[in-house]
C-alpha positions, 0 to 999 in steps of 0.5 A: 719393787719396780717403780712405775714408768713415767709413761704410766697414765696413772702417774701422769694423772696424779702429778697434776695434783702435786701442787694442791697436795702440798697445800691440802690438810686432812679435815679435823672438824670431826666430820667423820666421828667414830661410830658410837657404841651400840647395837647395829644391823649390818651386812658382811661386805667382805671377809678375808683370811690374811696375815698380821703384819707384825707376827705373820699369824693368820687373821680373819678380817670382816668388813661390815656395812652398817644398815641401821638404826644409826650410822647407816652406810658406815663401814666397820672392821672386825678382826680375829687373829687365829691362834690356839687360844682363839679357835673357840672364839673364831668358831663362835664368830663363824656360827653367828655368821651361819657358816659351818666348816668341818675343818679350819682348812676349808675356811679360805675357800668358804669365806666368800659365802659370807658376803651379803649376809646380814649380821647383828653387831655390837660395838663396845669401847673399853679403856679407849679400845673399840671392839666389834662383836657379832650377835646371835641372830633372832630365830624366826624361821620354821625351816630350821626347826625353830618355832616362831611367834606364828606357830604359838597357839596362844 
């Protein structure tokens, strides 16, 4: 990896903070607590296919911006490592995101379609480990052949 040249303006700009950096402490006042367990409305802000650092396995990483009812504008991350044992869970995740792919090899080119889509999520913590789960969307559109409350005659 090449080191940046000293004439690089970014390095020069950061150097002026060196003295303050040594004095700065990370806030420990709890001003950024974890998002509490619960059900949230969110929007998919980003979805990428990458590899895990430790094993090099493919992994889908979703960045989800919470829209409510609480923790508004907080961002949570959902990860799905892809193995033979997790394919069914990945398919369910994609179904819940309303993204149908005929072949898994299509996924890298199609993940960008998810950006901006609303999605229901649930955050659950068990034994100190937090997980994000996608929720099935409420059916409310007749253009998908789904009956809505407006269509019920009584």
